[in-house]
C-alpha angles and dihedrals in degrees: 000000000000090000092054091049092050092048090049092050093048092048092049091055095044103056143350087228091063095064095095091049092047091050091049092049092050099049107024121068090197092056114122119266111252121218123179126202130185102257092223090063091060094063135061110213123189125182118220111259118248110283094019111119123205089251090052089052092051092049091049093048093049092047092049091048091054090048090053094045091245112145122225097228099170143018124184117187097196096173093051090051091051092047089051086058091052095255124133112237139170113237113285124165130161122207121195122203129187145161100214097205090056092044093057092049091054093047093048088056094048127348091216089081089068088074089064094050137138100028108243134207118190124207105210133181111209127213090271093055094254118138124227137183113217134183139162115281094247091189088074092055094043092050095043097069133035111239130191110263095258093052093042088056091049092049093049091047093050090048091052092048093049089050088052091050095049092044091050088052095048093048096036091229128125 
C-alpha cells in the first residue's frame, strides 16, 4: 500500500500526463507496477578520441564487427536524409548490428527481446560540434531478467562484442 502511495505521489509531481497512471496505481490492485530509472543510466556514451573523425569511427566499428562475426544489418543516415530535404542537421547516423542465430534464440525464449534488436550504436554530433557514440546499456537488460545459462552466455557475449565495437569506434582502432 505504501509503495503504491509513493509511486502515485512521484508520478503526480513528475508530469500532468502521469495522473491517469497514478490514479490507476492507487486504486487498482491489477495496475501495472511502475519502475523509474534515471535515463542517463540506460545509455553508454563515448566521445570520439582526439584525432578520430566520425568516418574513422565508422570504419573502425564496421571492421571490428566483421572481426567479431557481427553483421551490420541496418544503417540509417538521419542527417543525410534531412539535408536531402533541405533541412540543416547535425550528424546523426544509426548503425544496427546483429548475429541472427543468436537473435532467434533470444526471441524463441521470450519475444520481448525482439524490441532490443538489432543492437544499435548511434553516431551523434552534439550542439558543440563534438561527436559521440551511444548505445543502450545492455547490462541493465541482462541483469533485469533471469535467463537460462545458454542464453545468459549469449547475452553477455553480445554485450562484450558491442562494447568492443563502440570502443573501436571511439578510439579509431581496429
